[in-house]
N, C-alpha and C positions, 0 to 999 in steps of 0.2 A: 531456096526458091526463085525460080524464073524471075525476073524484074518484072516483068509484064503481069504477071499474077499479083505480086507484091503492089504494083499500081492499083491493080482490080479492087484488092482488099482496102488498100487506103480510100478510093472513093467510097465503095461500099460503107466502109466507117463513118465516111464525112456525111453521106447521104443517113444515115441512121441518127446522128447526134443531130443534123438538120429537122430531121423528122419531128426527133423528141422535143425540139425545140418550138417549132411549129405547133405541136399537139398540146402546149401550153398556152398558144397565143389567143388573146381576145382583143375583140374590138366593140365597143358600145358607141351606138350610133343613134344619135336623138334628133326628131324632128318636132320642129315647133313653128308659129304663126310668125312672119317675118318681124314681127312688132315687137318680138322680144331680143332683136340683135344687138347686140352689145352688152347683154347681158351676162355677166361672170356664172360659169358652171363649176362646180367643185367638186370631185371623189376624194372623200375620206373613208378609211376604213372606220366600222361600224364599231361602237362600242355600247353596253347595256345604260339606259337610261340611270340605272343607279350606280355603277361604276364612279370611282372617283377618278379612271385615267379617262383623259380625251383625247382622240388623236388628233393630227394637223392632216389638212389635204396633203394626197400624194399628188394630184397633178389639179390641173385646172385649165380651162379654156373659155374663151367668147364664142357667145353662139354668133355666127354669120349665115345670112341668108337662110336663117330659120333652122340651121342644123350647126349640131355640135358632134365630136367624135374624142374617144379615148382610145388608147391601143397600148397593149402590154403584156406581160405575162402574168400567169399566177398559176401555184402548184395546185390547188384543189379549189371548190367551189366556196366564196367567200363572201358574207355582206360587206357590202360599203352603202355609206349614204351620199345618195347626188343631191347636191344643196345648188339652188339657183337665186343667185343674188338679182333683187330688182324686179323680181314679176310681179305682177298685180293681184295674184292670187285668185283670180276667177276659174282657172282650173283647180278642182280638189287635190291635194297632196302635193301640188306643183313645187311649191319651196322646199320642200325636204323629203326626198323619196329612198324608202331600202329597195337597193337593186343587189342580186346575186352575182357577183361577179365569178365568170366560169369560163373555160376554153370555150370558143366559137364565136359568132357574131350575133351580138345583141343589138335589138332594136328598139327603141323606146319612142311610141306615138302617143301623142297626147291631143285630147277633146276636151270638152266641155265636162265631160264626165270621169275625166281622169287620165289615168296611164294604161296604155298597153305594151306589155314587155313580151319578145317571142325571139326566137332563135336558137335557144340552148335548152337543154332538159329540166334544169330546175325551176328556171325563168316560165316557162312554158306551163309547168306544172304550179306554180305559183299563180299564173293569170288563171288558169283553168277553176282554181278554187279561191283563193283569197282577193284576188284582182278582178273577177267578175263579180264576186260577191259585194265589192266596194261598189263597182259600177251599178249593179242593180239597186245599191241603197241609196245613191246617188239619183239614180232616175226616179226611185219612188218618193225620194224625199223632196225632188223637184214638184212633182204633182201634190204632195201634201201641202208643201209652202203654198203653191198656188190656190188650194181649197181654203188654207186657212186665211191667206189675206182677201178671201172672196166673203168668206164669214164675217171677218171684221168689219167688213162694210155694210153687213145687214143692222137693220134698226134694231137697236136693245141690246146688240151684242156688247159685253163686256170683255176689254181687250186682253186684261191679265187671265181672265179663266178662259178665253180661247186659246192664248198662248201656253198655258199648263197642260190643256188638253191634246194640243198638237206636240208640243213638246213629249208629252208620254207617248203618242202614236210613232214618233220618230225613235224614241227609245227601243220601241217595240221592232220597229225596222231594221235596225243596228243588230239587234239579239237574234231575230229570226233568219238575217243574212249573213254576219260577219263571224257569230261564233260557229256555227256549226260548220263553216269554209274553212275557218282557221283551224279549227281540231282534226279536219282530216288532212290537210297539209303538213301540221306541225307532227300529228302521229306517223306520217310517212318517213319523216327525217328524224324521228325522236332519236337520241342518242350521238347525234352529229351537232357540229356548232350553228348548222341553219337551222335546226329544231330548237336547240336552246335560244338562240335570238328571237326567233319569230315565236316562240311561247310569252317572251316578256313582252315583246313590242307591238303583238297584234290586239292583244285584250289583257285585263288584270286576272290573276289566278284564283281570285275569288269570284270571276265572271263566268269561267269555264264549267262544263259538267265536271260533278265529283268524279264520276268514272273516269273522265279524260285524265282530271289530276292525278287521280291515284296511279294512273297508268305512267303518264309521260314524267311528271314531277321529278321521280326518283332517277330518271334516266341522266336528268342534268348533274354536271360537275358539282363535287359538293361544297367547292370555293365559291361558285356562283350562286349556288342557292344561299349560302352565308351571308354573300353581300344584299341579295335581295331582303332577306331576313332582317337584318341590321337597319335596312331602310325601313321593313314594316315596324319595327319596334320604335325607331326614332320619330317617324309619323303618329304611332299611337300615343307617346310619351306628350307630342307637341298637342296632339288631340285632346288628352287628358289634361292639360295644363290650360289649354284654350278654355274647356269645360270649366276648370275651377275658378279660372277668372271673371266668366260671365258669372257665376254665383258669388265670388270676393268683391264685384262691381254691382252687385243688385241696391235697390233704393235699402238707405239707411246705412250702409255700410260704409267704413271709410275710403277714403280717397286714394289711389294709388301714386305713386311718384311716376312724373314724368322728366325725361332729361333730353333735350333737343338745342337746336341751333336755328337763330333765325338767319335771313338770307344773307346776310353780311358777317355771318360766323360767330356770333354773339351765344354764349351757352347761357340756355334758361331752364331754370327748372320749377315746376308747378308748386312747390312746396313755398317759393318766394311770393306767391300771390295768396295761397288758401289763407285764410283768417285775416290776412291783410284788406283784404276785399270783402263786401258781403254776400257777393254770389258769383261764382266760374261759371262759363260757359265752354264747355270743351265742344271743340267743331273738327270732328274729321271729316277731311274732304281731300281733293286730288285734282290737280290740274285738269285730268282728262274725264271728271265725274263731271256730266251736264247736268243731273239731278243737284250736284253740289252748288254749283253755278248760280242755278236758279235760286238756292236759298240765299246768296249774298245779300240782296237789297233789304230782306228781313230782316237777317243779321245788323245790318247797318241801322235799320231803323230801331232795334232794340238798344244797341250799343250808344244811339244818342238819347234814347230816351231816358235810359237808365243809367247812365255812365256818372252821373252825380249822385244818384244813390248807392255806388259801389258796386254797379255790372263791370266785369271784366271777361271779355270773350279772349279766348286761345285757340288759335287755329293750329291743328294738327293734322300737317300734311303727309299724306302715304305715298306722296311723290317718290320715283327714285333718280329722277333725271331733273338735275339742278336748273338747267335752262327752261324747261317747260314749267316748273314751278316758278321761276322769276320772272316768265312771262306772264302767266297766270296772275301772279300776283300786280305785275305792272297793268294789265288791261283792266282788272275787276276791282283792285284796292279792296281787298276784303277786310271786317272791320276786326280789331282788335289786334292781340300779339300774333305774329304769323311764326310756328316754328316746322321743322321737320329734322327726320333722322336720315332722309333721302336713303331708307332701304327699301321703298317700296311697300309691298305687303306682308314684308318681314319685319316690319315697323315692331319695335318692342312695345311700345305705347299701344300700338294697336291689338296686340297680342294682350298685353296686361290688362286691357278693358274688353277682352271677348267681343270686339267689333267684328261683326260677320260680313258688314255691307256698308257702303256709306251712299249719302252723308248719313254721319251717326252724331248725335249729340248727347252729352252727358252735364248736368246741372251739380255744382258742389255748393253747400251753403257754407257760411262764415265758420262753422266749426270743423269742417272738414270732412261731414257726411255727405253721402249721394242723396240728393232732393229727388232727381228724375234720370230715367234712363231712355235715352230716344226720343224724347218729344220731337215734333215739328210743327210748322205753322200755327195755327188759333190755338193749340194746344200748348204749345211751347210759349206763345205770348201770355195766354191766361196762367200759367203756372208763376211765370215771371212777375208779372202783374199781383198776382196772388201772395206771393211773398215777400215784395217789397210794401206790399199795403199794409201787411202785419206788422211791421218792422216800426 
């Protein structure tokens, strides 16, 4: 072969490989208000929320002059999570965003309604369906909350009733916008990793229409379905146990043991006090719970009034952050013995007593039986006074 022809072929081959490489290239450019400058943006391969596998960020960059950009190569459209540290959460979905990384130039624009994605086929389709439905949901909810706040200011309005009514309307807005849009997008990508991820990311399986689930769920890989169904089984078991706990701690039932530690690390068992004190008042609370803090003065008053008659308050914190718990103890000086497992809402004590919301109180008499479940305010005072007056 003539030398010139060989050179031409080599150059053509080099051009072909270069073309293939460029064909896999992507760029992801985000535009934000300048006040977010310095915030760190991380790009991490997405995993299912029920998967034990959690990926580490593949890349990170700081926002500068209201912009950030990622560049790289990808073989096929792949879902990533874009997380932004240090944001003020005024922009919906801004802290953590699912984005499809695919060849091409992807642009992400932010405003008070959320995110707009453009530039590549899957992202354009996502924006035309789910993305626009999210933005419409935000629009309608903004109007709804404005109306709710106006109603609350009317004479005679009951705040809880108003909130319940508008929360129901908010749920309806979600169902009418997000669910059909999600089904449309996922149906188009059924049988792909894109379809699988968004099936679980957008809504719960029990929220979609039955026809949609019957059509799409079988297209998801069996191993993914098994992971999801294992989570559902575990959740159901926890729910069953929680319901059992509520029945097991009804008035007249025996107390259940609590083992936790004081702020200085000393292990405390509830059984160390039951029977040795005439009345135990369990107070489930947390440093972040304003109504709990508001009850502190009353509990102090009760402890002072009845301590010589045998009242023992045991505060059971459902905090997970030791420093925040310590700060609340130092600032508010709650009455009685204060303990915590520092497991947050996963506290064994909370689950064993079927505590659904805090503040939550339980009174345990000298025999170890539950005298009252969740009395507050004047009713709590009345029960305690009556108990000691009969002694």
